[in-house]
PAMIFI-838915 format. One record per residue: residue number from 1; z, x, y of N, C-alpha, C, O, CB in turn. Coordinates in nm, 3 decimals, decimal comma, m for minus. Last residue first. Glycine has a CB too. Layout:
// residues N
PT  resi     n.zz     n.xx     n.yy    ca.zz    ca.xx    ca.yy     c.zz     c.xx     c.yy     o.zz     o.xx     o.yy    cb.zz    cb.xx    cb.yy
PT   NUM        Z        X        Y        Z        X        Y        Z        X        Y        Z        X        Y        Z        X        Y
...
END
This chain:
// residues 168
PT  resi     n.zz     n.xx     n.yy    ca.zz    ca.xx    ca.yy     c.zz     c.xx     c.yy     o.zz     o.xx     o.yy    cb.zz    cb.xx    cb.yy
PT   168    1,162   m0,056    1,177    1,122    0,084    1,162    1,164    0,155    1,286    1,141    0,276    1,299    0,969    0,101    1,137
PT   167    1,226   m0,308    1,261    1,318   m0,241    1,169    1,284   m0,094    1,149    1,370   m0,016    1,108    1,318   m0,312    1,036
PT   166    1,016   m0,386    1,426    1,153   m0,400    1,475    1,252   m0,319    1,391    1,350   m0,267    1,443    1,194   m0,548    1,476
PT   165    0,796   m0,366    1,261    0,812   m0,268    1,369    0,955   m0,270    1,425    1,007   m0,167    1,465    0,711   m0,295    1,481
PT   164    0,803   m0,598    1,109    0,856   m0,474    1,051    0,878   m0,366    1,156    0,968   m0,283    1,142    0,763   m0,423    0,944
PT   163    0,672   m0,778    1,282    0,811   m0,799    1,244    0,875   m0,670    1,194    0,987   m0,636    1,232    0,821   m0,909    1,137
PT   162    0,412   m0,668    1,293    0,489   m0,693    1,416    0,638   m0,705    1,385    0,721   m0,649    1,457    0,439   m0,821    1,485
PT   161    0,343   m0,671    1,021    0,347   m0,545    1,096    0,433   m0,561    1,221    0,516   m0,475    1,251    0,204   m0,500    1,134
PT   160    0,347   m0,946    0,968    0,443   m0,858    0,901    0,456   m0,724    0,973    0,566   m0,670    0,985    0,401   m0,834    0,755
PT   159    0,135   m1,031    1,133    0,270   m1,084    1,151    0,375   m0,992    1,089    0,477   m0,963    1,150    0,282   m1,224    1,089
PT   158   m0,081   m0,883    1,021   m0,042   m0,869    1,162    0,099   m0,917    1,188    0,175   m0,851    1,259   m0,138   m0,944    1,250
PT   157   m0,085   m0,981    0,757   m0,063   m0,839    0,783   m0,017   m0,817    0,927    0,076   m0,740    0,951   m0,191   m0,758    0,755
PT   156   m0,149   m1,249    0,807   m0,019   m1,214    0,747    0,013   m1,067    0,773    0,127   m1,034    0,806   m0,020   m1,243    0,596
PT   155   m0,409   m1,219    0,910   m0,303   m1,280    0,991   m0,165   m1,241    0,939   m0,076   m1,206    1,016   m0,318   m1,433    0,993
PT   154   m0,539   m1,105    0,687   m0,533   m1,032    0,815   m0,421   m1,086    0,903   m0,348   m1,009    0,965   m0,669   m1,040    0,889
PT   153   m0,506   m1,315    0,501   m0,450   m1,182    0,473   m0,437   m1,101    0,601   m0,335   m1,035    0,622   m0,537   m1,107    0,370
PT   152   m0,653   m1,517    0,626   m0,509   m1,535    0,603   m0,442   m1,400    0,579   m0,333   m1,374    0,630   m0,484   m1,629    0,483
PT   151   m0,908   m1,399    0,612   m0,847   m1,427    0,742   m0,696   m1,446    0,730   m0,620   m1,398    0,813   m0,911   m1,552    0,806
PT   150   m0,956   m1,384    0,328   m0,947   m1,264    0,412   m0,881   m1,287    0,548   m0,805   m1,202    0,594   m1,085   m1,209    0,434
PT   149   m0,723   m1,608    0,161   m0,858   m1,572    0,203   m0,846   m1,454    0,300   m0,736   m1,427    0,349   m0,933   m1,696    0,271
PT   148   m0,497   m1,536   m0,106   m0,521   m1,560    0,036   m0,667   m1,532    0,067   m0,728   m1,444    0,007   m0,428   m1,472    0,125
PT   147   m0,505   m1,460   m0,364   m0,455   m1,595   m0,338   m0,476   m1,634   m0,192   m0,472   m1,752   m0,158   m0,307   m1,605   m0,374
PT   146   m0,572   m1,193   m0,367   m0,680   m1,290   m0,382   m0,635   m1,435   m0,362   m0,718   m1,523   m0,345   m0,743   m1,277   m0,519
PT   145   m0,367   m1,012   m0,370   m0,402   m1,072   m0,241   m0,511   m1,179   m0,251   m0,539   m1,247   m0,153   m0,447   m0,965   m0,146
PT   144   m0,370   m0,923   m0,631   m0,255   m1,001   m0,584   m0,283   m1,071   m0,452   m0,228   m1,178   m0,425   m0,133   m0,911   m0,570
PT   143   m0,606   m0,774   m0,634   m0,595   m0,895   m0,716   m0,482   m0,984   m0,666   m0,497   m1,106   m0,660   m0,572   m0,858   m0,864
PT   142   m0,526   m0,563   m0,470   m0,637   m0,648   m0,428   m0,633   m0,781   m0,504   m0,654   m0,887   m0,446   m0,773   m0,576   m0,451
PT   141   m0,330   m0,451   m0,633   m0,292   m0,508   m0,504   m0,402   m0,601   m0,451   m0,372   m0,707   m0,395   m0,263   m0,397   m0,401
PT   140   m0,498   m0,365   m0,843   m0,394   m0,465   m0,869   m0,350   m0,531   m0,738   m0,334   m0,653   m0,733   m0,273   m0,400   m0,939
PT   139   m0,646   m0,171   m0,715   m0,716   m0,287   m0,772   m0,617   m0,400   m0,798   m0,648   m0,517   m0,776   m0,790   m0,248   m0,904
PT   138   m0,437    0,007   m0,657   m0,509   m0,057   m0,547   m0,588   m0,179   m0,596   m0,596   m0,279   m0,526   m0,603    0,043   m0,480
PT   137   m0,362    0,082   m0,921   m0,265    0,019   m0,830   m0,337   m0,055   m0,717   m0,301   m0,169   m0,685   m0,169    0,126   m0,771
PT   136   m0,586    0,215   m1,016   m0,548    0,088   m1,077   m0,451    0,011   m0,987   m0,458   m0,112   m0,979   m0,483    0,114   m1,215
PT   135   m0,574    0,436   m0,842   m0,695    0,353   m0,847   m0,661    0,216   m0,906   m0,703    0,114   m0,853   m0,805    0,422   m0,931
PT   134   m0,320    0,537   m0,908   m0,346    0,487   m0,773   m0,469    0,396   m0,770   m0,469    0,292   m0,704   m0,365    0,604   m0,676
PT   133   m0,350    0,623   m1,174   m0,254    0,517   m1,141   m0,284    0,455   m1,005   m0,275    0,333   m0,990   m0,110    0,573   m1,143
PT   132   m0,542    0,826   m1,137   m0,572    0,711   m1,223   m0,480    0,594   m1,188   m0,526    0,480   m1,174   m0,556    0,748   m1,373
PT   131   m0,396    0,995   m0,965   m0,524    0,940   m0,921   m0,564    0,819   m1,006   m0,615    0,720   m0,953   m0,633    1,046   m0,928
PT   130   m0,169    1,064   m1,125   m0,155    0,985   m1,003   m0,287    0,920   m0,962   m0,289    0,802   m0,928   m0,103    1,073   m0,890
PT   129   m0,288    1,209   m1,335   m0,209    1,088   m1,363   m0,201    1,001   m1,238   m0,222    0,880   m1,245   m0,067    1,125   m1,413
PT   128   m0,408    1,420   m1,183   m0,489    1,332   m1,269   m0,416    1,200   m1,296   m0,474    1,092   m1,282   m0,522    1,402   m1,403
PT   127   m0,182    1,533   m1,061   m0,290    1,479   m0,978   m0,376    1,383   m1,059   m0,413    1,276   m1,010   m0,378    1,593   m0,921
PT   126   m0,041    1,620   m1,284    0,018    1,521   m1,195   m0,087    1,455   m1,108   m0,082    1,334   m1,084    0,124    1,585   m1,108
PT   125   m0,216    1,816   m1,381   m0,187    1,697   m1,464   m0,129    1,585   m1,378   m0,163    1,468   m1,396   m0,089    1,733   m1,578
PT   124   m0,195    1,996   m1,170   m0,326    1,936   m1,199   m0,307    1,810   m1,284   m0,374    1,709   m1,261   m0,419    2,038   m1,273
PT   123    0,108    1,918   m0,986    0,030    1,995   m1,084   m0,106    1,927   m1,102   m0,127    1,815   m1,056    0,105    2,007   m1,220
PT   122    0,229    1,930   m0,662    0,166    1,845   m0,761    0,088    1,934   m0,856    0,009    2,017   m0,812    0,073    1,737   m0,694
PT   121    0,525    2,102   m0,570    0,378    2,095   m0,576    0,334    2,002   m0,688    0,396    1,997   m0,794    0,318    2,236   m0,596
PT   120    0,781    2,169   m0,345    0,740    2,091   m0,462    0,589    2,078   m0,457    0,531    2,048   m0,352    0,810    1,949   m0,464
PT   119    0,976    2,442   m0,243    0,854    2,364   m0,224    0,824    2,293   m0,356    0,840    2,350   m0,464    0,733    2,455   m0,179
PT   118    1,274    2,554   m0,078    1,198    2,519   m0,197    1,075    2,436   m0,158    1,073    2,370   m0,054    1,285    2,441   m0,298
PT   117    1,422    2,826    0,088    1,348    2,699    0,099    1,265    2,676   m0,027    1,195    2,765   m0,075    1,257    2,699    0,225
PT   116    1,517    3,075    0,050    1,613    2,964    0,048    1,543    2,829    0,045    1,602    2,730    0,004    1,706    2,972    0,169
PT   115    1,329    3,272    0,077    1,388    3,253   m0,054    1,490    3,140   m0,062    1,544    3,113   m0,169    1,452    3,378   m0,098
PT   114    1,188    3,320    0,309    1,329    3,358    0,305    1,396    3,336    0,170    1,510    3,378    0,151    1,404    3,283    0,409
PT   113    0,880    3,315    0,196    0,951    3,368    0,312    1,094    3,410    0,285    1,119    3,522    0,242    0,950    3,268    0,420
PT   112    0,777    3,185   m0,023    0,766    3,331   m0,017    0,851    3,392    0,093    0,889    3,509    0,084    0,622    3,370    0,003
PT   111    0,992    2,931   m0,157    0,884    2,977   m0,070    0,888    3,129   m0,062    0,990    3,191   m0,090    0,896    2,915    0,072
PT   110    1,048    2,854   m0,500    1,100    2,903   m0,373    0,981    2,948   m0,288    0,882    2,997   m0,341    1,203    3,020   m0,393
PT   109    0,927    2,555   m0,662    0,938    2,700   m0,648    0,999    2,733   m0,512    1,001    2,649   m0,422    0,800    2,770   m0,664
PT   108    0,845    2,312   m0,900    0,928    2,349   m0,785    0,937    2,500   m0,782    0,952    2,565   m0,886    1,072    2,283   m0,793
PT   107    0,576    2,092   m0,993    0,652    2,217   m1,009    0,737    2,236   m0,883    0,705    2,184   m0,776    0,556    2,341   m1,032
PT   106    0,491    1,785   m1,164    0,518    1,864   m1,044    0,583    1,996   m1,085    0,636    2,010   m1,195    0,609    1,786   m0,943
PT   105    0,440    1,703   m1,421    0,359    1,645   m1,314    0,379    1,715   m1,180    0,293    1,707   m1,092    0,391    1,498   m1,299
PT   104    0,588    1,761   m1,649    0,477    1,849   m1,614    0,388    1,797   m1,502    0,274    1,841   m1,488    0,394    1,872   m1,733
PT   103    0,817    1,624   m1,705    0,692    1,569   m1,760    0,569    1,651   m1,722    0,457    1,615   m1,759    0,675    1,428   m1,712
PT   102    1,000    1,771   m1,558    1,013    1,769   m1,704    0,884    1,721   m1,769    0,845    1,771   m1,875    1,131    1,678   m1,746
PT   101    0,915    1,696   m1,303    0,898    1,835   m1,347    0,906    1,843   m1,499    0,828    1,915   m1,561    1,006    1,926   m1,282
PT   100    0,988    1,426   m1,303    0,847    1,462   m1,286    0,820    1,606   m1,331    0,716    1,634   m1,389    0,806    1,445   m1,140
PT    99    1,269    1,450   m1,332    1,189    1,381   m1,433    1,042    1,422   m1,424    0,979    1,450   m1,526    1,203    1,228   m1,417
PT    98    1,334    1,595   m1,099    1,375    1,643   m1,231    1,288    1,581   m1,340    1,239    1,651   m1,429    1,525    1,611   m1,258
PT    97    1,241    1,425   m0,898    1,173    1,552   m0,922    1,209    1,610   m1,058    1,124    1,667   m1,126    1,207    1,652   m0,813
PT    96    1,430    1,221   m0,912    1,289    1,192   m0,940    1,213    1,320   m0,974    1,131    1,322   m1,066    1,224    1,122   m0,819
PT    95    1,659    1,361   m0,838    1,651    1,296   m0,969    1,507    1,266   m1,007    1,468    1,284   m1,123    1,732    1,166   m0,969
PT    94    1,584    1,442   m0,577    1,616    1,541   m0,680    1,605    1,480   m0,819    1,547    1,542   m0,909    1,757    1,598   m0,658
PT    93    1,564    1,199   m0,440    1,443    1,280   m0,462    1,467    1,379   m0,575    1,380    1,398   m0,660    1,402    1,355   m0,332
PT    92    1,829    1,129   m0,422    1,740    1,046   m0,505    1,611    1,122   m0,536    1,557    1,111   m0,645    1,707    0,913   m0,434
PT    91    1,910    1,331   m0,245    1,971    1,319   m0,377    1,884    1,238   m0,472    1,867    1,275   m0,588    2,108    1,254   m0,366
PT    90    1,769    1,275   m0,016    1,732    1,396   m0,090    1,794    1,393   m0,230    1,735    1,448   m0,323    1,777    1,522   m0,014
PT    89    1,693    0,919   m0,005    1,777    1,037    0,021    1,727    1,157   m0,059    1,653    1,142   m0,156    1,924    1,007   m0,013
PT    88    1,377    0,775    0,098    1,498    0,781    0,016    1,573    0,910    0,047    1,522    0,997    0,118    1,463    0,773   m0,135
PT    87    1,120    0,757    0,211    1,230    0,675    0,263    1,351    0,668    0,170    1,419    0,566    0,163    1,181    0,536    0,290
PT    86    0,912    0,921    0,162    0,937    0,817    0,062    1,053    0,728    0,101    1,082    0,632    0,030    0,964    0,881   m0,074
PT    85    0,902    1,105    0,361    0,778    1,034    0,331    0,796    0,926    0,225    0,704    0,848    0,202    0,674    1,132    0,285
PT    84    1,161    1,213    0,359    1,112    1,142    0,478    0,990    1,056    0,446    0,976    0,946    0,499    1,077    1,241    0,588
PT    83    1,162    1,333    0,107    1,260    1,228    0,137    1,214    1,147    0,258    1,226    1,024    0,258    1,400    1,289    0,164
PT    82    0,965    1,525    0,145    0,942    1,417    0,049    1,037    1,301    0,075    0,998    1,185    0,066    0,960    1,468   m0,095
PT    81    1,097    1,691    0,324    0,978    1,618    0,369    0,949    1,502    0,275    0,912    1,393    0,320    0,856    1,711    0,377
PT    80    1,292    1,791    0,149    1,332    1,714    0,267    1,217    1,632    0,323    1,236    1,518    0,366    1,386    1,805    0,374
PT    79    1,132    1,937   m0,038    1,208    1,818   m0,079    1,252    1,731    0,038    1,250    1,608    0,028    1,329    1,860   m0,159
PT    78    0,810    2,017    0,107    0,950    2,051    0,083    1,024    1,925    0,041    0,984    1,815    0,080    1,016    2,116    0,210
PT    77    0,498    1,977   m0,062    0,591    1,940    0,045    0,729    1,994    0,006    0,759    2,013   m0,112    0,595    1,784    0,068
PT    76    0,152    1,999   m0,156    0,290    2,051   m0,156    0,368    1,994   m0,039    0,313    1,967    0,068    0,291    2,205   m0,151
PT    75   m0,133    2,010   m0,198   m0,047    1,902   m0,248    0,097    1,948   m0,264    0,156    1,937   m0,372   m0,100    1,849   m0,381
PT    74   m0,272    2,211   m0,057   m0,247    2,228   m0,200   m0,149    2,126   m0,259   m0,087    2,154   m0,362   m0,196    2,366   m0,226
PT    73   m0,458    1,915   m0,004   m0,445    2,043   m0,075   m0,361    2,140    0,005   m0,378    2,149    0,127   m0,583    2,104   m0,103
PT    72   m0,246    1,638    0,102   m0,371    1,714    0,096   m0,347    1,848    0,026   m0,234    1,887    0,000   m0,427    1,737    0,237
PT    71   m0,039    1,463    0,110   m0,023    1,587    0,186   m0,154    1,666    0,192   m0,169    1,752    0,279    0,087    1,673    0,125
PT    70   m0,089    1,263   m0,070   m0,128    1,239    0,069   m0,117    1,364    0,155   m0,178    1,372    0,261   m0,042    1,128    0,129
PT    69    0,032    1,376   m0,295   m0,114    1,361   m0,293   m0,164    1,340   m0,150   m0,269    1,393   m0,112   m0,157    1,243   m0,382
PT    68    0,304    1,357   m0,227    0,243    1,488   m0,250    0,091    1,480   m0,239    0,028    1,567   m0,179    0,283    1,543   m0,388
PT    67    0,331    1,080   m0,210    0,362    1,163   m0,092    0,301    1,302   m0,106    0,252    1,359   m0,009    0,514    1,173   m0,072
PT    66    0,267    1,008   m0,474    0,183    0,962   m0,363    0,206    1,048   m0,239    0,111    1,084   m0,170    0,212    0,814   m0,331
PT    65    0,481    1,119   m0,615    0,346    1,169   m0,639    0,252    1,129   m0,526    0,167    1,208   m0,486    0,293    1,117   m0,773
PT    64    0,685    0,955   m0,505    0,688    1,101   m0,486    0,548    1,159   m0,507    0,502    1,240   m0,426    0,788    1,167   m0,584
PT    63    0,603    0,698   m0,592    0,618    0,728   m0,449    0,616    0,878   m0,422    0,552    0,923   m0,326    0,748    0,669   m0,396
PT    62    0,616    0,726   m0,871    0,487    0,698   m0,807    0,493    0,735   m0,659    0,400    0,796   m0,606    0,448    0,549   m0,824
PT    61    0,891    0,757   m0,898    0,803    0,868   m0,933    0,666    0,849   m0,869    0,606    0,945   m0,820    0,790    0,879   m1,086
PT    60    0,977    0,500   m0,812    1,019    0,622   m0,743    0,930    0,740   m0,772    0,895    0,815   m0,681    1,159    0,656   m0,782
PT    59    0,861    0,326   m1,002    0,826    0,315   m0,860    0,860    0,444   m0,785    0,780    0,491   m0,703    0,899    0,196   m0,797
PT    58    0,774    0,528   m1,288    0,851    0,425   m1,221    0,808    0,422   m1,076    0,729    0,505   m1,031    1,004    0,450   m1,235
PT    57    0,511    0,591   m1,527    0,582    0,617   m1,401    0,670    0,499   m1,364    0,644    0,385   m1,403    0,482    0,646   m1,289
PT    56    0,321    0,563   m1,725    0,442    0,639   m1,755    0,526    0,671   m1,633    0,604    0,766   m1,634    0,407    0,766   m1,823
PT    55    0,121    0,392   m1,667    0,091    0,535   m1,648    0,215    0,622   m1,668    0,215    0,740   m1,633    0,035    0,558   m1,507
PT    54    0,238    0,150   m1,702    0,122    0,180   m1,785    0,084    0,328   m1,776    0,022    0,383   m1,867    0,002    0,092   m1,743
PT    53    0,423    0,151   m1,496    0,469    0,173   m1,633    0,353    0,210   m1,725    0,369    0,292   m1,815    0,541    0,049   m1,687
PT    52    0,254    0,089   m1,277    0,327    0,216   m1,282    0,366    0,249   m1,426    0,345    0,361   m1,473    0,454    0,209   m1,193
PT    51    0,170   m0,169   m1,350    0,072   m0,060   m1,341    0,144    0,074   m1,349    0,098    0,164   m1,421   m0,009   m0,070   m1,209
PT    50    0,412   m0,306   m1,335    0,338   m0,306   m1,461    0,238   m0,190   m1,462    0,224   m0,121   m1,562    0,264   m0,442   m1,481
PT    49    0,486   m0,298   m1,069    0,553   m0,206   m1,162    0,482   m0,199   m1,297    0,491   m0,098   m1,366    0,696   m0,248   m1,183
PT    48    0,347   m0,512   m0,959    0,306   m0,376   m0,926    0,364   m0,275   m1,026    0,297   m0,179   m1,063    0,351   m0,339   m0,783
PT    47    0,491   m0,732   m1,059    0,347   m0,719   m1,086    0,299   m0,575   m1,065    0,220   m0,523   m1,143    0,266   m0,815   m0,996
PT    46    0,742   m0,675   m0,946    0,727   m0,686   m1,092    0,580   m0,667   m1,130    0,549   m0,595   m1,225    0,779   m0,822   m1,143
PT    45    0,681   m0,685   m0,675    0,726   m0,558   m0,734    0,715   m0,561   m0,886    0,681   m0,460   m0,948    0,872   m0,529   m0,693
PT    44    0,614   m0,957   m0,648    0,513   m0,855   m0,627    0,554   m0,722   m0,690    0,472   m0,654   m0,751    0,487   m0,835   m0,478
PT    43    0,865   m1,078   m0,697    0,750   m1,108   m0,783    0,642   m1,001   m0,770    0,585   m0,958   m0,870    0,692   m1,246   m0,749
PT    42    1,017   m0,970   m0,485    1,057   m0,947   m0,624    0,939   m0,970   m0,719    0,917   m0,891   m0,811    1,175   m1,039   m0,662
PT    41    0,873   m1,068   m0,264    0,889   m0,924   m0,283    0,926   m0,892   m0,428    0,872   m0,798   m0,486    0,998   m0,868   m0,187
PT    40    0,906   m1,345   m0,302    0,773   m1,286   m0,310    0,782   m1,135   m0,334    0,707   m1,081   m0,415    0,694   m1,315   m0,183
PT    39    1,180   m1,373   m0,256    1,124   m1,408   m0,388    0,986   m1,344   m0,407    0,954   m1,295   m0,515    1,113   m1,562   m0,403
PT    38    1,186   m1,287    0,014    1,269   m1,223   m0,089    1,212   m1,249   m0,228    1,197   m1,157   m0,308    1,416   m1,274   m0,080
PT    37    1,016   m1,471    0,136    0,984   m1,328    0,138    1,060   m1,253    0,030    1,005   m1,166   m0,038    1,015   m1,267    0,276
PT    36    1,164   m1,705    0,089    1,032   m1,689    0,026    0,988   m1,543    0,027    0,928   m1,495   m0,069    0,928   m1,776    0,097
PT    35    1,393   m1,651    0,243    1,403   m1,678    0,100    1,271   m1,658    0,028    1,266   m1,600   m0,081    1,452   m1,819    0,076
PT    34    1,280   m1,624    0,501    1,350   m1,512    0,437    1,358   m1,531    0,286    1,332   m1,438    0,210    1,491   m1,496    0,496
PT    33    1,162   m1,884    0,543    1,086   m1,759    0,554    1,153   m1,649    0,474    1,090   m1,586    0,388    1,071   m1,717    0,701
PT    32    1,365   m2,065    0,476    1,226   m2,093    0,440    1,141   m1,967    0,442    1,058   m1,946    0,354    1,168   m2,196    0,533
PT    31    1,597   m1,977    0,591    1,579   m1,954    0,447    1,435   m1,978    0,404    1,389   m1,919    0,307    1,672   m2,044    0,368
PT    30    1,588   m2,076    0,850    1,548   m1,936    0,826    1,528   m1,903    0,678    1,451   m1,814    0,644    1,653   m1,844    0,884
PT    29    1,687   m2,346    0,812    1,543   m2,322    0,822    1,504   m2,174    0,807    1,396   m2,146    0,755    1,493   m2,373    0,956
PT    28    1,944   m2,432    0,803    1,902   m2,342    0,695    1,751   m2,311    0,702    1,695   m2,256    0,607    1,936   m2,404    0,559
PT    27    2,191   m2,493    1,019    2,045   m2,487    1,016    2,003   m2,385    0,911    2,023   m2,265    0,928    1,987   m2,450    1,157
PT    26    2,468   m2,685    0,929    2,412   m2,550    0,936    2,260   m2,558    0,925    2,206   m2,621    0,834    2,471   m2,459    0,823
PT    25    2,552   m2,942    0,887    2,589   m2,881    1,014    2,529   m2,742    1,034    2,539   m2,686    1,143    2,739   m2,873    1,025
PT    24    2,501   m3,018    0,630    2,406   m3,062    0,733    2,435   m3,002    0,870    2,351   m3,010    0,960    2,408   m3,212    0,743
PT    23    2,562   m2,906    0,358    2,605   m2,850    0,486    2,507   m2,889    0,596    2,437   m2,803    0,649    2,616   m2,695    0,478
PT    22    2,458   m3,066    0,151    2,596   m3,018    0,144    2,650   m2,966    0,277    2,769   m2,980    0,305    2,607   m2,909    0,042
PT    21    2,194   m3,126    0,232    2,283   m3,232    0,184    2,429   m3,188    0,194    2,515   m3,264    0,240    2,249   m3,270    0,040
PT    20    2,100   m2,878    0,295    2,095   m2,982    0,399    2,187   m3,098    0,361    2,250   m3,160    0,447    1,950   m3,033    0,419
PT    19    2,126   m2,752    0,049    2,212   m2,711    0,160    2,214   m2,816    0,271    2,318   m2,840    0,332    2,166   m2,576    0,217
PT    18    1,924   m2,889   m0,090    2,064   m2,898   m0,136    2,160   m2,858   m0,025    2,263   m2,922   m0,006    2,087   m2,808   m0,260
PT    17    1,703   m2,810    0,057    1,738   m2,953    0,052    1,883   m2,970    0,006    1,955   m3,056    0,058    1,643   m3,029   m0,043
PT    16    1,702   m2,535    0,003    1,723   m2,582    0,140    1,765   m2,729    0,141    1,853   m2,768    0,218    1,595   m2,563    0,223
PT    15    1,644   m2,546   m0,270    1,772   m2,489   m0,225    1,803   m2,537   m0,084    1,916   m2,574   m0,054    1,770   m2,334   m0,231
PT    14    1,384   m2,653   m0,257    1,491   m2,726   m0,329    1,629   m2,677   m0,284    1,719   m2,757   m0,264    1,476   m2,708   m0,482
PT    13    1,254   m2,449   m0,118    1,265   m2,582   m0,056    1,373   m2,665   m0,125    1,445   m2,740   m0,059    1,130   m2,656   m0,062
PT    12    1,271   m2,246   m0,312    1,337   m2,229   m0,182    1,356   m2,364   m0,114    1,462   m2,392   m0,059    1,255   m2,135   m0,090
PT    11    1,114   m2,352   m0,522    1,256   m2,322   m0,542    1,331   m2,312   m0,409    1,442   m2,364   m0,396    1,272   m2,193   m0,620
PT    10    0,900   m2,612   m0,389    0,924   m2,483   m0,453    1,075   m2,459   m0,459    1,153   m2,538   m0,405    0,851   m2,368   m0,378
PT     9    0,833   m2,954   m0,459    0,905   m2,853   m0,382    0,914   m2,722   m0,459    0,933   m2,722   m0,581    1,045   m2,902   m0,346
PT     8    0,503   m3,046   m0,582    0,644   m3,066   m0,551    0,702   m2,951   m0,472    0,630   m2,863   m0,424    0,722   m3,083   m0,677
PT     7    0,282   m2,844   m0,786    0,315   m2,967   m0,714    0,464   m2,972   m0,685    0,544   m2,909   m0,755    0,272   m3,091   m0,796
PT     6    0,129   m2,526   m0,738    0,224   m2,611   m0,807    0,256   m2,731   m0,720    0,258   m2,722   m0,597    0,353   m2,534   m0,842
PT     5   m0,212   m2,418   m0,744   m0,090   m2,451   m0,669   m0,002   m2,546   m0,749   m0,051   m2,635   m0,817   m0,126   m2,513   m0,533
PT     4   m0,338   m2,169   m0,958   m0,327   m2,313   m0,935   m0,200   m2,344   m0,857   m0,092   m2,303   m0,898   m0,329   m2,389   m1,068
PT     3   m0,364   m1,912   m1,038   m0,388   m1,938   m0,896   m0,377   m2,086   m0,862   m0,405   m2,125   m0,748   m0,524   m1,886   m0,856
PT     2   m0,186   m1,712   m1,252   m0,229   m1,850   m1,232   m0,242   m1,877   m1,083   m0,145   m1,866   m1,008   m0,129   m1,950   m1,297
PT     1   m0,297   m1,399   m1,356   m0,209   m1,471   m1,265   m0,268   m1,610   m1,243   m0,388   m1,622   m1,219   m0,191   m1,395   m1,129
END
């Protein structure tokens, strides 16, 4: 990643300048924050997805494996719990589980109790794949944050946490 700052206006500032010219009656200053967050999120997801793909995973599969791994031994959760821990619908979870089960990274079984409840478990192969991917993922995130000094990163984390609390 090139850490050299670029000269001149960034894309968002150019767009804001065009809007200021075309619609001087509208305050476009929120675009400065929202537009940059949007662009940054897209750029970060592309950088992060490279690691997922290197391990044969997509973002969704990584999220499911992470939720199972965070559950602790025996690395199991019900599909509904997985949906809560990954912030997606149970329908989306089903598609992800189909692929992960096909690849031998998870298993699905009925619980011993009533036979109606299913449980998803991380396989030994799934744990190995996830642990390797997670280690590389965290190193990648650390690399992505190197553009900020530690104090800037702490300040940004605090601001984002405060803002995100409103939406959670």
